[in-house]
N, C-alpha and C positions, 0 to 999 in steps of 0.2 A: 527431287534428289537425283543427281546423276546416276545412271545405271551402274557405272563402274565402281561406285562407292556403296551401292546398296548392300552387297554381301556383308559388310561389317555390321550394319545395323540389323540385318537379318540374323546373323550369328548372335548379336547382342540380345535380340528378342527371344531367341530360342533358349537363352540361358537365364532369363529372368526368374524362372521358377526355382532356381537353386542359387541365386545371387545374394539373397538376403536371409541367411539362416537365423533361427531363433536365438537371440542373444541370452535368454534366460535359461538355456539348456546347454551351456558350454561344458566340455569335458573338464575335469579337475585333476590336478596333480599338486602335491604339496611339497614346497610352497609354490604358488603361481599367482599371477596377477596380470592384468592388461598393462600395467605400468609398474616398473620396479627400479629402485635407486640402488646404486652400488658404487663405492669408491674404488673397488677392484675391477673384476670383470663382470660382464653381463651378456645375455643373449636375448634375441627376439626371434620367434618362429611362428609359423601358421598353425601349429598344434602344440599344446602344452607338453605332450609326451615326447615330442621331438625336441622341444626347448629343454626338457629335462635331460635328454641325451647330451646336448651341448653343455649344459651346466655340469653334468657328471665329468665330462672330459676336461673342462676348465679346472674343476676341483682336483683332478688327478695331475695337474701341472701342465695340461695341454695348452697349445697356442690358440689364437683366434682362428687360424685356418683349421687346426685340428677340430675345434668345436663346430665350425661351420660344416665340415665334412660329416661329422657324427650326426648333426641335425639332418642334413640332406639324405643320408642313408636311412635314418629312422623314418623320415617322411615317406620313403618307399613302402614302409610297412603300414603306417597309420593314415597316410593321405595318398593312397595309390591313384586316386583320380586326377591328381594335379602334377606330380613330379616323381622322380625316382631314378634308379640306375639305368632304366630303359630309355632315358632321354639325355638331354644336354643342358648346358648352362653357361653362365659367365660369372667371373669372380673378380672383384676389385679389392686390392689389399694395401693397407698402410703399414709401413714398417716404422715403429716408434723410435728405434735407435737411429736410423739414418734419415728418417723423414720421407723416404722414397715411396712412390705410388707405383704399383704394378697391376697388370690386369691379365686374366687368363681366359682363353677362348676354348670352351668345350662344346661348341655348337655342332650339331649333327651334320653329316655330309651325305650327299646323294651318292648312290652306287656309281662306279666308274662307267657303267653301261648306260646311265641316264642321258636322255637327250631333251631338247626343248619341248618335244611332243610327248613327254613322259605321261602327262595327264590328258591325252587326247584319245578318243575312241578310234575304231577302225576307219571311220569316215573322216577323221581329222577334226571332229568336233571336240572342243575342250570339255572335260567333265565338270559337272557342278561340284561344289564342296561336299554335298551329301553323297555323291557318287564316288568321290575320290578318297575320302577318309577311311572307310572300313577296309581292312585287309592289308596286303603287303606293300603295295606301291607307295603308300604314304609314309612308310617307315624309313627314317634316316639312320645311318650308322651311329649308335649311341656314343656320346662323347664324355659323359660325366665322369666315368671311372678314370679315364686317362687324364682328364683335367684335374680331378682330385689328387691323383698321383703326382702330377707335375707341381701343383701348388704345395703339396706336402713335402716334396723334395726341397723346395725353395724355403718354406716357412713352417714346416711341421716340427714338433718337439717329441711327441709320444710315438711309439712304434705304430706302423700302419695298421696292424691287426687290432690294436686297442680301440681304434676309432669305430670299429664295427660291433663291439660288444653290446652297447645298449640296443641297437637295432636287432641283433640276433636274439637277445632276450625277449624283446617285444614280439618278434615273429614266432619264437618257440613257445613262450609262456602265454601269449595272448593279449589282446586289447579289445576294448569295447567299441561297438559301432556307435558313433555320435549322431546327433541330429543332422549335422551338415553332411556327413557321409551318407546317411539315410536319404536325404533330399536328392543327392546325386544318384544314388541307386534307383530312386523312383523316377527321376526325370531323364536319366541317361542309361536306361536298362539295355538298350541296343548295344552300346559300347561296353558297359560293364559285364554283360552276359554274352558277349560275342562268341566266346569259346566255351567249351564244356567245363573247363576249369573255373571260369568266371561265374557261370551259372551255379555250379555246385558251391563255390566259396561264398557267394553273396546272397543267394536266393533260396527260398524254400522249394520243395518239390512242386508246389503249385504255381511257381513263378513269381511269388511275392518277395520283395526285399526282406531279409531277415530284420527283426525289430531292433529299434534303438536299445542299446544295452547288451545286445548279444555279444558274447565273447568269441572272437575269432582267433584261431591259431593258423600259422602259415608255415608248416614244416618245410615245404619246398623252398620258400624264400630264405628260411633260416639256413638251409643247406647251401643255397647259392651264395649268401653273404659269408658264410663260414669258409667256403672255397676261395672267394676273393680275398678274404682276410688272411688266410693261411698260405695261399699259393702266390699272392701278389696280384697287382692290377692287370698284368698281361694275360692272366688266366681267363679273363673275361673276353678277350679278343682273339685268343688262339686256343684251340682244344675243344673239349666237349661242349662248353657253354656257347662258344662261337658257332659250332656246328648246329646246335639246337636252334639258335636264332636264325641262321641261314635257312634251315629246313622249315621253320615256322613261316617265314615270309615267302619262301618259294612255293610252298604248298598251301598258302592261304586260300580259304574258300572264295574270297573275293579279291580281285586285283592282285594276283600273285606277282611277286617282285623277282628281278634278276640279280638281286644282291648276292655277293659271293663271300666265301671265307676270306678271299684276298682283300675285299673291301674292309672287313673288320680288322684284319691284321695290319692294314696300311693306315688305319686312323691315327691322326696325330693331333694332340692338343697343342695349342699355340700360346706362348706368352707374347702379348701384343703391347704396343705403346698405348698407355691410357690417354684418354682425351681430357684435357684440363683447360679451363678458361675462367675468367673473372665475371662475377655478377655482383655489382656494387662492391663492397669491401671483402667479399668472400671468394675463395678459390674453390671451384667445383670440378671434381674429377669423376669421370665415368668411363664406360666401355665404348670404344669406337666400332666402326663397321667390322663384321656384318651386323652387329647390334645397331639399331637406329636410335635407341633410347638416349644414349649420351649426347649425340649430336642434336637431336630434335628437342629434347627437354631443354638443353641449353639455348637453342633458338627461341623457344617459348619464353624463357626468362628474359633474354636480351631484347625481344620484341616489346617487352613491358618496361624495360629499364628507364626509359625516358619519362614514364608516368610516375606520379607520386602514389604508388600503390599503398604505402603505409598510411597515408592520409585518407585514401578512399576507404580502406577497411573491408572486412568481409560482408558487411550488411548493405553495401552500396551496389545496386545493379549495374552501375557504370563499370565497376571493376570486373564483374562477371562477363559483361559484354566485351571488354578489352581482352580478358582471358580467352574467351571464345575465339576472337579474331586472331590472337597470337597462335592459338592451336591450329586454326584453319590454314594459315600460311605455312606453319612448320610441317604439318602433316602432308601438305601438298609437295613440299620439297622432299620429304621422306619417300613418298610414293614414286617420285621421279628418279632419285639419285642414289639412295642407299641400297647397297647390296654387298656381296662378298668382294672385298678389295683384291683378293687373289685372282679374280676373274674379270672384273670390270673396273673402269676408272671411276673412283668415287671422289668427287671434288670436295674432300674433307676440309681442306684449308679454306676453300672458297665459301663453303656453307657457313663457316664461322668467321669469315672476314668482317672486320668492323664496318667497313664501308657498305658491304652487301647487307649486313644486318640492319644498319641504319636506314638503308633504302627500303627494306622490307617493313620495318617498324613505321616508317613514314606513311605507309599505305593504310594504317589503322587510324580511324577517327573515333572519338568518344561518342559521336552522335549517330552513326549509321554503319551498317555492315558493309564489307567489301562485296560487290556484286558477285564476282567469281574469284575465289581464292585459288589461283593457279601457282604452279611451281615457278620460281624465279630463274634467273640465269646467273648463278654464282660463277666467279672466276674458275676457269678450268672445267666447266661443265660439258659433258659429252651430249650428243644428240640422242636422247632416249625418250620413250613414251612415259607419261605419268599414268601409273596404274596401281590401284590399291589391291593388296592381297588380303582376303578376309582371314581373320585370326580368331578361331574359337577361344573363348576365355578360359584358360586354365592357369597352370604355373604356381610357383610358390617362392617366396623370398625369405631369407634368413640373414641375420646379422650377429656377429660375435665380436666382443672386445675382451682381451685377456688382461691379466693383472699388470702386464708390462706396457699396456696402452696400444698394442697392435690391434688392428681392426680388419675384419673380413666381411665384405658385403657380397652375398652370393644369391643369384637367382637361378633356379632350376626348373625344368619343365619337361613334360611329355606332350605338350601342346594342348589339344582339347581334352575334356574330361574322359579319362581312361584311354587316351591316345588313339591308336589304331584299333583298339579292341583286342588285338592279339596278345597272348600271354605265353611266357616261357619262364621256367624256373621260379614261379610264384610272383612274377612282376609283369607289368604292362609295357609293351613296346610303343614308342612314340608315333605320332602322325605328323612329325615336323616338316616333311617335304611338302605338305599342303600350305606351308608358309611361303613357298615360291608362288609366283604368279601362275595360275593355271593356264592362262592365255599367254603364250610366249611373246606375241607381237601385238601391237596396238597402233592404229593409225599409220600403218606402214613402217613403223620403227620397232626395234627390239625393246623389250622391257629389261631394265637392269637386273631385276630379280627373277629372271627366267630360269628354268631348270637346266643344269649342265652337270655332267659327270664329275664327281668329287667336290662340287660346289656346296657352300653353306647357305641356307636360306636366310633372308633378312629376319631380324627379330626385334620385338619391342622391349625386350628385357632391359632393365635400367638400373643395375646395381650402381650405387653412387656414394661417394664420400666427399664431404664438404669441410673446408678449413676456414676458421675464423681469421680475423686480422692478425692475431698473435701467432698464427701458424699451427695452432692446435686443432685436432679434429673437432669440429662443431657438431656434426650429425652424419650418420651413415644410414642409408635407407634404400628401399626398393619396394616393389609391389607386384601383384599378380592381376590378371584380367585382360589378356590379349592386348590389343592396341590401346586400351584405356590405361595401361601401365604408365605410359609416358605422361599423360595428363595428371594421373594421380601423384606421381613423384613431383611434378612441377607445382601442383597446388600445395602439397605438403611443405615444399621448400619455401614458397611464398609465405605460408602461414608461420613458419619458424623464423625465417630470415627477415621478412618485412614486418610481420605483425607480432613477432616475439612470443608466439604461443608455444607452450610445452609440446613436445613432439607427439605425445599421445593424443592431445586435443587436436593438433594439426592433422593427424591422420584421419581422425573421426569427423572432420568437417565435411559438409555435403560436397558432392562432386558434379562437375559439368564437363562433358566431353563434346568437342566440336570437330567434325570432319566434313569437308565438302560444304553442302548447303544445309546441313541438319545439325542442330544442337540438341544433345541428349542431356536432360536434367534429372538428377536422382529424385525419385518419387518419395513422398512422405518426409520431405526435408524443407528447411526454410527457403531453399531455392525455388520451390514452387511459387512462392509469392513474387519472385522476380520475373516470372514468365511474361506477364504483360509488358514490362519494361523492355525485355529482350525482343519481344515481337514488335514493339514500337520502333525498334532500331533495325527492323527488317529481317530478324532471324526466324527461321522455321524451327519450332521447338517441339520436341517430343518429351514426355515425362514418363519414366519407367525405372524399374530396378536396374542397377548397374552391377557388374561383377567386380567388386572392390575388395582388396585384401592387401593391406600395407603392413610393413614391419620396419622398425628403426631402433637405433640407439642414439642418444645425444649426450654431450657434455654440457651440463648446466649446474651452476651454483657449486662448483667444485666436486662434482661426482657424475658418474654415468647413470643415465636413465634409459630404460627400455620402453618402447611403445609398440602396441599391436592393435590392429583394427578390430574394434568390438563388433563390427558387422560380420566378422569371421569367428573362428574359434582359437585365434592366436593368443600367445602369452609371451610376456617378458619375464625372465628370471635372473636373479643375481647369482654370482659365483658362490 
């Protein structure tokens, strides 16, 4: 395995202990299910209590965007290891009345003072991921609150403050520690308990995680959310909360940051042009750069379009070989070209050019692997180095559809479990800046995804909306799990669009992830039987637990169905 790709698989290995929670001990909320049908609205989220927050908002007359925001804020309370107001995200929206698709960028930004050597030590040596994550320097300016506000101004119905009510109640009145959270507290104690607040909140005096079922209250977070609700989104970026965040990162016990109050005040969420293209008879819309998910997931699908995927089916090792090859080519392009388009030239049109994609697909043979899956030369490509940035597997996805047929597909993250480990106001601050390449240059050329002041790091988040031949939304989905997100979404779409599987079954199919020279196969699944056939085609295969967590809604048989990954604690609820 090439050294520059090893960090991803190292990060993956470190997370296997918490990647496969016990499915028989899921939290409950009434009503809840992994799959729910609804002719009106529906929601899907990574935690049933957060899904219930979205359901409550829909029942109060809220829009899909209102519900998605309520879910995301509630996840700050009940799933603090994965996402929250201390991080950022992307949102893709379908407007039922006009048919328009819009997308919103709430990705975190580097402080204005950041330079390409932000993650280098005094001697100029790039820090390892383990050295870079804890503390202040990994924290990007959080973007979620201003993104929520922008989307709410465009597509909200209920008052801003109403969207915070369910989360405030959860934080004030309490919620129980679930098996999944307990697994994270056990395996990621260094991050969860990095601050005195985290140690007290999650652990007993002898340092053990509080038991499953322990009821936690978070009055600090309740107060924070109440302030944002009553004073408006700008109160997060200017004033006491902003000052507390700046003080926290500047005085961090490890890797103190030079982030300033000006960095927070200047943060701007962006409405960007969504990325849309056709796969077979379907129109697929996702997030463009700095998200890599939309571009690279579409590449994966287009690489496979010339093959009869429907005929091959899910039980044929030839399909999984082809899927691995499509991923290897697409991830190589990602590592070379995708970054913040406000800072570098991203050959977005070239990467999706029909001729270029046909040439990339032609490299794939059903009989043998490509010896070296390198980045191509799409039209308009700059001269940059191909370099992978390791992505610890965190994040959360949520989907909402309202009674009017509007759809919001939102992915939110603080990056790795418990982010930077730093806490303020009852929530964790992200470690998103480690999504930049820690090594700014490679082979004498700059990497597109190097650190720069004000720049947004590349992301794998892939909120997606798919339209059928009739123009109606067919499915809206996304996933969590670092760089595996893109492969998860691609697999689920193949299962729904090519194999006509219900979305809940599609999400639950075994997963294969292929980058560089290594193919990771999900352990304890039917894919293990495919390993000999994959190895016979030249693949180097590892079998391990994978950090998988998908959520979706689909229109099927005249009604909305929600789906959630049963490997997580997710739930889909009806309005």
